[in-house]
C-alpha positions as CSV (number, residue, x, y, z in Angstrom):
1,M,46.1,-102.1,35.7
2,S,49.1,-102.8,38.0
3,K,50.1,-100.2,40.6
4,E,53.9,-100.4,40.1
5,T,57.0,-98.3,40.5
6,Y,58.7,-97.2,37.3
7,I,61.8,-95.3,36.4
8,A,62.5,-93.9,32.9
9,S,65.6,-93.0,31.0
10,I,66.4,-90.6,28.2
11,D,69.4,-91.9,26.2
12,Q,70.5,-89.2,23.8
13,G,73.3,-90.7,21.7
14,T,75.4,-89.5,18.7
15,T,73.0,-90.9,16.1
16,S,69.8,-91.6,17.9
17,T,67.6,-90.7,20.8
18,R,65.8,-93.3,23.0
19,F,63.3,-93.3,25.8
20,L,63.0,-96.4,28.0
21,I,60.7,-97.2,30.9
22,Y,61.8,-99.7,33.5
23,D,59.9,-101.5,36.2
24,K,61.4,-102.0,39.7
25,S,63.2,-105.2,38.5
26,A,65.0,-103.0,35.9
27,R,63.1,-104.7,33.1
28,V,62.2,-102.5,30.1
29,I,58.4,-102.3,29.7
30,G,58.3,-99.6,27.0
31,S,60.8,-98.0,24.7
32,H,61.1,-96.0,21.5
33,Q,64.1,-94.9,19.4
34,I,64.5,-92.3,16.7
35,E,67.6,-91.6,14.5
36,F,68.2,-88.0,13.8
37,T,70.1,-86.1,11.1
38,Q,73.9,-86.0,10.9
39,V,75.0,-82.7,9.4
40,Y,78.4,-82.6,7.6
41,P,79.0,-79.0,6.3
42,E,82.7,-79.7,5.4
43,A,85.2,-82.5,5.6
44,G,85.8,-83.2,9.3
45,W,82.9,-81.1,10.5
46,V,80.0,-82.8,12.3
47,E,76.9,-81.0,13.6
48,H,73.4,-81.8,15.0
49,D,70.3,-79.6,15.0
50,P,69.5,-79.0,18.8
51,M,65.8,-78.4,18.0
52,E,65.6,-81.8,16.2
53,I,67.2,-83.5,19.2
54,L,64.5,-81.9,21.4
55,E,61.7,-83.1,19.1
56,S,63.2,-86.6,19.1
57,V,63.1,-86.7,22.9
58,K,59.4,-85.6,22.9
59,S,58.4,-88.1,20.3
60,C,60.3,-91.0,21.9
61,M,58.6,-90.2,25.3
62,T,55.2,-90.2,23.8
63,K,55.6,-93.4,21.9
64,A,57.3,-95.3,24.7
65,L,54.5,-94.3,27.1
66,D,51.9,-95.4,24.6
67,K,53.6,-98.8,24.3
68,A,53.8,-99.3,28.1
69,T,50.2,-98.1,28.6
70,S,48.8,-100.4,25.9
71,D,50.6,-103.3,27.6
72,G,48.7,-102.6,30.8
73,H,51.3,-100.5,32.7
74,N,49.9,-97.5,34.6
75,V,53.1,-95.5,34.1
76,G,51.5,-92.1,34.7
77,D,50.8,-92.9,38.3
78,G,53.9,-95.0,39.0
79,L,56.7,-93.1,37.3
80,K,59.0,-91.9,40.1
81,A,61.8,-90.3,38.3
82,I,63.7,-89.9,35.0
83,G,67.4,-90.3,34.4
84,L,69.2,-88.7,31.5
85,T,72.3,-89.8,29.6
86,N,73.9,-88.2,26.6
87,Q,76.6,-88.0,24.0
88,R,79.4,-86.1,25.8
89,E,81.5,-83.0,24.7
90,T,79.0,-82.0,22.0
91,T,78.5,-78.2,22.5
92,V,75.5,-75.9,22.2
93,V,75.2,-72.2,22.8
94,W,71.7,-70.7,22.9
95,S,69.8,-67.5,23.7
96,K,68.5,-67.2,27.3
97,S,65.7,-64.9,26.1
98,T,64.5,-66.7,23.0
99,G,65.5,-70.3,23.7
100,S,66.9,-70.6,20.2
101,P,70.3,-72.2,19.5
102,L,72.8,-69.6,18.1
103,Y,74.4,-72.3,16.0
104,N,74.1,-76.0,15.4
105,A,75.5,-78.3,18.1
106,I,79.2,-79.0,17.3
107,V,79.6,-82.8,17.8
108,W,82.4,-84.4,19.9
109,M,84.1,-86.0,16.8
110,D,84.2,-82.7,14.9
111,V,87.7,-81.5,14.1
112,R,87.2,-78.0,12.9
113,T,89.0,-76.8,16.1
114,S,92.4,-78.3,15.2
115,S,93.7,-74.7,14.4
116,V,92.4,-73.5,17.8
117,C,94.3,-76.4,19.5
118,R,97.5,-75.7,17.5
119,K,97.4,-72.0,18.5
120,L,96.9,-72.9,22.2
121,D,99.6,-75.6,22.0
122,K,102.1,-73.0,20.8
123,S,101.0,-70.1,23.1
124,L,100.5,-71.9,26.4
125,P,103.6,-72.7,28.6
126,G,102.5,-76.3,29.2
127,G,101.6,-76.8,25.5
128,R,99.3,-79.8,24.8
129,T,99.3,-80.8,28.5
130,H,98.8,-77.3,29.9
131,F,95.4,-78.1,31.6
132,V,96.1,-81.8,32.5
133,E,96.8,-81.0,36.1
134,S,93.4,-79.4,36.7
135,C,91.1,-81.3,34.3
136,G,93.0,-84.5,33.4
137,L,92.6,-83.8,29.7
138,P,95.1,-82.9,26.9
139,L,94.4,-80.1,24.4
140,S,92.3,-81.8,21.7
141,T,89.5,-81.1,19.2
142,Y,87.5,-83.6,21.2
143,F,86.6,-81.5,24.2
144,S,83.9,-78.8,24.7
145,A,86.1,-75.8,25.7
146,V,87.8,-75.6,22.2
147,K,84.4,-75.9,20.5
148,L,83.1,-73.1,22.6
149,L,86.2,-71.0,21.7
150,W,85.6,-71.6,18.0
151,L,82.0,-70.4,18.3
152,M,83.1,-67.3,20.2
153,E,85.7,-66.5,17.6
154,N,83.8,-67.4,14.4
155,K,80.1,-66.8,15.1
156,V,79.1,-63.1,15.6
157,E,75.7,-64.2,17.1
158,V,77.5,-66.1,19.8
159,K,79.9,-63.3,20.6
160,A,77.1,-60.7,20.6
161,A,74.9,-62.8,22.9
162,I,77.8,-63.3,25.4
163,D,78.4,-59.6,25.4
164,K,74.7,-58.9,26.1
165,G,74.6,-61.5,28.9
166,D,72.0,-63.5,26.8
167,A,74.1,-66.6,26.0
168,L,74.0,-70.0,27.8
169,F,76.5,-72.7,27.1
170,G,76.0,-76.4,27.7
171,T,76.6,-79.9,26.6
172,I,73.5,-81.9,25.4
173,D,72.4,-82.8,28.9
174,T,72.3,-79.1,29.9
175,W,70.4,-78.2,26.7
176,L,67.8,-80.9,27.4
177,I,67.4,-80.2,31.1
178,W,67.0,-76.5,30.5
179,N,64.2,-77.2,28.0
180,L,62.6,-80.0,30.0
181,T,62.3,-77.8,33.1
182,G,60.7,-74.8,31.4
183,G,63.2,-73.3,28.9
184,V,62.6,-69.5,28.7
185,N,60.1,-69.8,31.6
186,G,62.6,-70.6,34.4
187,G,64.4,-73.6,32.9
188,L,67.3,-74.9,35.0
189,H,70.8,-74.3,33.7
190,V,72.6,-77.4,35.1
191,T,75.1,-80.0,34.2
192,D,76.5,-83.0,36.1
193,V,80.0,-83.8,37.2
194,S,80.7,-86.4,34.5
195,N,79.6,-84.2,31.6
196,A,81.4,-81.2,33.2
197,S,84.6,-83.3,33.4
198,R,84.7,-83.5,29.6
199,T,84.7,-79.8,28.9
200,M,88.3,-79.2,30.0
201,L,86.9,-76.5,32.3
202,M,86.1,-78.4,35.5
203,N,88.7,-79.0,38.2
204,L,88.8,-82.8,38.9
205,K,89.5,-82.2,42.6
206,T,87.1,-79.4,43.5
207,L,84.4,-80.6,41.0
208,D,83.8,-76.9,40.1
209,W,84.7,-74.7,37.2
210,D,88.4,-73.9,37.3
211,E,88.8,-70.1,37.5
212,T,92.4,-70.1,36.2
213,T,91.4,-72.2,33.1
214,L,88.5,-69.8,32.4
215,K,90.7,-66.8,32.7
216,T,93.4,-68.3,30.5
217,L,90.9,-69.2,27.8
218,G,88.8,-66.0,28.1
219,I,85.6,-67.9,28.8
220,P,83.1,-66.0,31.0
221,A,81.8,-68.0,34.0
222,G,78.3,-66.5,33.6
223,I,77.5,-68.6,30.6
224,L,78.4,-71.9,32.4
225,P,75.8,-74.2,34.1
226,K,75.7,-75.2,37.7
227,I,77.4,-78.5,38.4
228,V,75.5,-81.2,40.3
229,S,76.1,-84.9,41.2
230,N,75.0,-87.8,39.0
231,A,72.1,-88.9,41.4
232,E,70.0,-86.1,42.9
233,V,66.7,-84.5,42.2
234,I,67.6,-81.7,39.8
235,G,64.1,-80.4,38.9
236,K,60.7,-81.3,37.6
237,I,59.5,-81.7,34.0
238,S,57.5,-78.7,33.0
239,K,54.1,-78.5,31.2
240,G,54.2,-79.1,27.5
241,W,56.0,-82.4,27.9
242,P,54.3,-85.8,28.0
243,I,55.1,-86.4,31.7
244,P,54.9,-83.0,33.6
245,G,55.8,-83.0,37.2
246,V,58.1,-86.0,37.1
247,P,61.5,-85.3,38.7
248,I,64.7,-85.5,36.7
249,A,66.9,-87.3,39.3
250,G,69.9,-88.7,37.4
251,C,72.3,-87.3,34.8
252,L,75.5,-88.8,33.4
253,G,77.5,-88.7,30.3
254,D,76.9,-91.9,28.2
255,Q,80.2,-93.7,29.1
256,H,79.8,-92.9,32.8
257,A,76.2,-94.2,32.7
258,A,77.5,-97.4,31.1
259,M,80.0,-97.8,34.0
260,V,77.1,-97.6,36.5
261,G,75.0,-99.9,34.3
262,Q,77.9,-102.4,34.3
263,A,78.4,-101.9,38.1
264,C,82.1,-101.3,37.6
265,L,83.8,-101.1,41.0
266,K,87.5,-100.1,41.6
267,G,89.8,-102.0,39.3
268,E,87.1,-103.1,36.9
269,A,86.8,-101.9,33.2
270,K,84.1,-101.7,30.6
271,S,84.2,-101.1,26.9
272,T,81.2,-99.6,25.1
273,Y,81.0,-100.1,21.4
274,G,78.8,-97.5,19.7
275,T,79.7,-94.8,17.1
276,G,83.1,-94.8,18.8
277,A,84.4,-97.1,21.4
278,F,85.1,-96.0,25.0
279,I,87.0,-98.0,27.6
280,M,86.9,-96.9,31.2
281,L,88.7,-98.4,34.2
282,N,87.4,-97.4,37.7
283,T,90.4,-96.2,39.7
284,G,88.5,-95.6,42.9
285,T,88.4,-92.3,44.9
286,E,91.7,-90.9,43.7
287,P,92.4,-89.7,40.2
288,V,95.3,-91.6,38.5
289,K,97.6,-89.7,36.1
290,S,98.2,-91.4,32.8
291,T,101.7,-91.5,31.3
292,H,100.5,-93.6,28.3
293,G,98.1,-91.4,26.4
294,L,94.9,-92.0,28.4
295,L,92.5,-89.5,30.0
296,T,92.1,-89.0,33.7
297,T,88.4,-88.4,34.2
298,L,85.5,-88.7,36.6
299,A,83.7,-92.0,36.7
300,F,80.6,-91.2,38.8
301,K,79.4,-89.5,42.0
302,L,76.0,-91.1,42.9
303,G,74.7,-88.3,45.2
304,P,75.8,-84.9,46.6
305,N,77.4,-86.5,49.6
306,S,78.6,-89.8,48.0
307,P,82.2,-90.5,47.2
308,T,83.6,-89.4,43.9
309,N,84.9,-92.3,41.8
310,Y,87.5,-91.5,39.1
311,A,88.5,-93.4,36.0
312,L,91.2,-93.8,33.3
313,E,89.6,-93.6,29.9
314,G,90.6,-94.4,26.4
315,S,88.4,-92.9,23.7
316,I,88.3,-94.3,20.1
317,A,86.6,-91.9,17.6
318,I,85.6,-94.5,15.0
319,A,84.2,-97.9,15.9
320,G,80.6,-98.7,14.8
321,A,80.9,-95.6,12.5
322,A,83.3,-97.6,10.3
323,V,80.5,-100.2,9.8
324,Q,78.1,-97.3,8.9
325,W,80.7,-96.1,6.4
326,L,80.8,-99.6,4.8
327,R,77.0,-99.5,4.6
328,D,76.3,-95.8,3.6
329,S,79.4,-94.7,1.7
330,L,80.7,-97.9,0.0
331,G,77.5,-100.0,-0.2
332,I,79.4,-103.1,0.8
333,I,76.6,-104.1,3.2
334,S,73.0,-102.9,3.2
335,S,72.5,-103.1,7.0
336,A,75.0,-103.0,9.9
337,S,73.9,-106.5,11.1
338,E,75.1,-108.0,7.7
339,I,78.8,-107.4,8.5
340,E,79.0,-110.5,10.8
341,T,77.8,-112.9,8.1
342,L,80.0,-111.3,5.4
343,A,83.2,-111.2,7.6
344,S,82.5,-114.8,8.7
345,K,82.9,-116.0,5.0
346,V,86.7,-115.7,5.5
347,E,88.9,-117.0,8.3
348,S,91.3,-114.1,8.3
349,T,91.7,-110.7,6.6
350,G,94.1,-112.1,4.1
351,G,96.8,-109.6,5.3
352,V,94.5,-106.6,5.0
353,Y,94.6,-104.0,7.8
354,F,92.2,-101.1,8.0
355,V,92.7,-98.1,10.3
356,P,89.6,-95.9,10.5
357,A,91.4,-92.6,11.3
358,F,88.7,-90.7,9.4
359,N,89.1,-87.5,11.6
360,G,92.5,-88.3,13.2
361,L,93.2,-90.8,16.0
362,F,92.3,-90.4,19.7
363,A,93.8,-92.5,22.5
364,P,96.5,-93.5,22.9
365,W,97.9,-91.9,19.8
366,W,96.3,-88.4,19.8
367,R,97.2,-87.6,16.2
368,D,94.8,-85.1,14.5
369,D,97.0,-85.3,11.4
370,A,96.1,-89.0,10.8
371,R,93.7,-90.2,8.1
372,G,92.2,-93.6,7.3
373,V,94.2,-96.3,5.5
374,C,93.5,-99.7,4.2
375,I,96.7,-101.6,3.5
376,G,97.8,-105.1,2.4
377,I,95.3,-105.2,-0.5
378,T,96.0,-107.7,-3.3
379,R,94.0,-109.1,-6.2
380,F,92.9,-111.8,-3.8
381,T,91.2,-109.3,-1.5
382,S,87.4,-109.5,-1.4
383,K,84.8,-107.4,0.4
384,A,84.6,-110.1,3.1
385,H,88.3,-109.5,3.9
386,I,87.7,-105.8,4.1
387,A,84.6,-106.4,6.3
388,R,86.7,-108.6,8.6
389,A,89.5,-106.0,8.7
390,V,86.9,-103.3,9.8
391,L,85.8,-105.5,12.7
392,E,89.5,-106.2,13.6
393,S,90.2,-102.5,13.6
394,M,87.7,-101.9,16.3
395,C,89.3,-104.6,18.5
396,F,92.9,-103.6,17.8
397,Q,92.0,-100.0,18.9
398,V,90.4,-101.3,22.1
399,K,93.6,-103.5,22.7
400,D,95.8,-100.4,22.3
401,V,93.8,-98.6,25.0
402,L,93.7,-101.6,27.4
403,D,97.5,-102.1,27.0
404,S,98.0,-98.4,28.1
405,M,95.5,-98.9,30.9
406,H,97.4,-102.0,32.3
407,K,100.6,-99.9,32.3
408,D,99.0,-96.9,34.0
409,A,96.9,-98.8,36.6
410,G,99.6,-101.4,37.4
411,E,98.9,-104.8,39.1
412,K,97.3,-103.2,42.2
413,G,94.9,-101.1,40.1
414,E,93.1,-104.0,38.5
415,V,90.8,-106.8,39.7
416,K,91.4,-110.3,38.3
417,N,89.4,-113.5,38.5
418,E,90.4,-116.7,40.3
419,K,92.3,-117.8,37.1
420,G,94.3,-114.5,37.2
421,E,92.5,-113.1,34.2
422,F,91.4,-109.5,33.7
423,L,87.8,-109.5,32.5
424,L,86.7,-106.8,30.1
425,R,82.9,-106.0,30.5
426,V,81.4,-105.0,27.1
427,D,78.2,-103.3,26.1
428,G,76.6,-101.2,23.3
429,G,74.8,-102.1,20.1
430,A,77.8,-103.6,18.3
431,T,78.3,-106.3,20.9
432,V,75.5,-108.4,19.5
433,N,78.1,-109.3,16.9
434,N,79.5,-112.6,18.2
435,L,82.4,-112.6,15.7
436,L,83.4,-109.1,16.9
437,M,83.4,-110.3,20.5
438,Q,85.5,-113.4,19.7
439,I,88.0,-111.3,17.7
440,Q,88.2,-108.9,20.7
441,A,89.0,-111.8,23.2
442,D,91.5,-113.3,20.7
443,L,93.4,-110.0,20.3
444,L,93.4,-109.2,24.0
445,G,94.4,-112.7,25.1
446,S,91.9,-112.4,27.9
447,P,88.1,-113.0,28.4
448,V,85.4,-110.6,27.3
449,V,82.1,-110.6,29.3
450,R,78.8,-109.5,27.6
451,P,75.8,-108.9,29.9
452,A,72.3,-110.1,29.1
453,D,71.2,-106.5,28.6
454,I,73.8,-104.8,26.4
455,E,72.1,-101.4,26.6
456,T,73.8,-100.5,29.9
457,T,74.0,-96.8,29.1
458,A,70.3,-96.2,29.5
459,L,70.2,-98.6,32.4
460,G,72.9,-96.7,34.2
461,A,70.9,-93.4,33.9
462,A,67.8,-95.2,35.3
463,Y,69.9,-96.6,38.2
464,A,71.2,-93.1,39.1
465,A,67.6,-91.7,39.1
466,G,66.3,-94.6,41.1
467,I,69.1,-94.3,43.7
468,A,68.3,-90.5,44.0
469,V,64.6,-91.2,44.8
470,G,65.1,-94.3,46.9
471,V,63.8,-96.9,44.5
472,W,67.1,-98.7,44.5
473,K,70.1,-98.8,46.8
474,E,73.6,-98.2,45.4
475,D,75.3,-101.0,47.3
476,E,72.6,-103.5,46.2
477,L,72.8,-102.5,42.5
478,F,76.6,-102.9,42.5
479,A,76.4,-106.3,44.3
480,S,73.8,-107.6,41.9
481,G,75.7,-106.3,38.9
482,H,78.4,-108.8,39.6
483,K,76.3,-111.8,39.1
484,L,77.8,-113.0,35.8
485,N,75.5,-116.0,35.4
486,S,73.3,-114.3,32.9
487,S,76.2,-113.0,30.8
488,T,78.1,-114.6,27.9
489,T,81.9,-115.0,28.2
490,F,84.1,-115.1,25.1
491,S,87.5,-116.7,25.8
492,P,90.6,-116.3,23.5
493,K,91.4,-119.0,21.0
494,L,94.3,-117.4,19.1
495,S,97.8,-118.5,19.8
496,E,100.1,-116.1,21.5
497,E,102.6,-116.2,18.6
498,R,99.9,-115.3,16.0
499,R,98.5,-112.6,18.2
500,K,101.9,-111.0,18.6
501,K,102.4,-111.0,14.8
502,K,99.0,-109.5,14.1
503,V,99.6,-106.7,16.7
504,E,103.0,-105.9,15.0
505,S,101.2,-105.6,11.6
506,W,98.5,-103.4,13.1
507,C,101.1,-101.1,14.6
508,K,102.7,-100.8,11.1
509,A,99.3,-99.9,9.7
510,V,98.7,-97.2,12.4
511,E,102.0,-95.6,11.6
512,R,101.1,-95.3,7.9
513,T,98.1,-93.0,8.9
514,F,100.3,-90.2,10.4
515,G,100.7,-86.9,8.5
516,L,98.1,-87.6,5.9
517,A,95.7,-84.7,6.8
518,D,97.0,-82.4,4.1
519,L,96.8,-84.8,1.1
520,E,95.6,-82.8,-2.0
521,S,92.0,-83.5,-2.9
């Protein structure tokens, strides 16, 4: 058996959990993935069972280790650290004394808190943008603070536990780290700067919980975790897990991990296509305020004494989830991979436009009263046209966000290639779809670059852990991340005139979605 150095990564996403083991050349030598249950108690509500998520992590660890060991890798002796990346904003409150969740995790895309947001919008002097100065985020159902408020107001178990001093709050990273490091037996209550930046409660400048915000919202500081950087030794995995004693040394929200995995330096952007789609532009060491509907957020901080990188972000709630909807709810396809073949049967959507505003629209529109529409349907429309319209909807939404980004960042805030083109780095499961990537380049009018390894989220978490324990050096990783020779570039083929007309039609379709949330069932 080889005596090698290994780094592992827990990638806890919205629909599945994965555990991956990398060798020193960042090659995956063992992995396992498990899908877990999506709970929909009411229209617009989305929940996960925190205990099921824990079990999925344990199971993935065991199976990935078995795979690597059976292939001759002595991971037990060579595993130096674990990085963790997770779905952001999803909120859990649990009992410190029993370790049991006091309610299911409320998922980032859940919109039950729209009444909480409306109430705050009316009562706060700054309305929707009241907290933007401190946290960079507008009032929205998307962020953890309003989910926590809903739990405090609607679940007696949560309020009682807070009153007794027995409640702990966290996003999924915090829940996992607490359990991985001992749970009720001394588990560490910790989050990282990137996940904390998505709660609405962290001050972007101080990188600590904002006392004024906590006071305004009535959230007790005692239930909040300690905030650490993205790359430092947090604690060791406790007994009862497959790899006790291994340090957890990296933690990032999924989109921030993808930025690290894509080695995005100042002026560079990436778009991750998963359940939703998330576009981030690294703005360097200063936060940039958006005046075009984007979020000002933290990109990464790779060590306690490392510089903080900030980003502009545009979040799209429904991307790959629309393909799942075609598969699971309409039965138009039987597997997600079939959509490319089906959509390729037609050369255009035949005038059909689909806007997947299932739970409202995020950036740059921020309309929680929007609902999905499919317009332009004629007797000629086939399922292939609808499939193609679904793919186009993902790309139009990314274009809307990038247009806003270009306006906010300005010429100086973006890096261009020698031809004067802005390159969009892409990653995530949906990017295997070549047609989707070509449509994206066509609608942007600029190139799209897909790396050889599209699963950059898990890779970014591994990089952070490796940096913390000295397996890799930050500057070397970012330098090697810019070797585009192993990537695929999609260049635009659509004429400027046709692109312009399609974008105008898309904007008409988006406007049709507004004010539809109260349609009678």
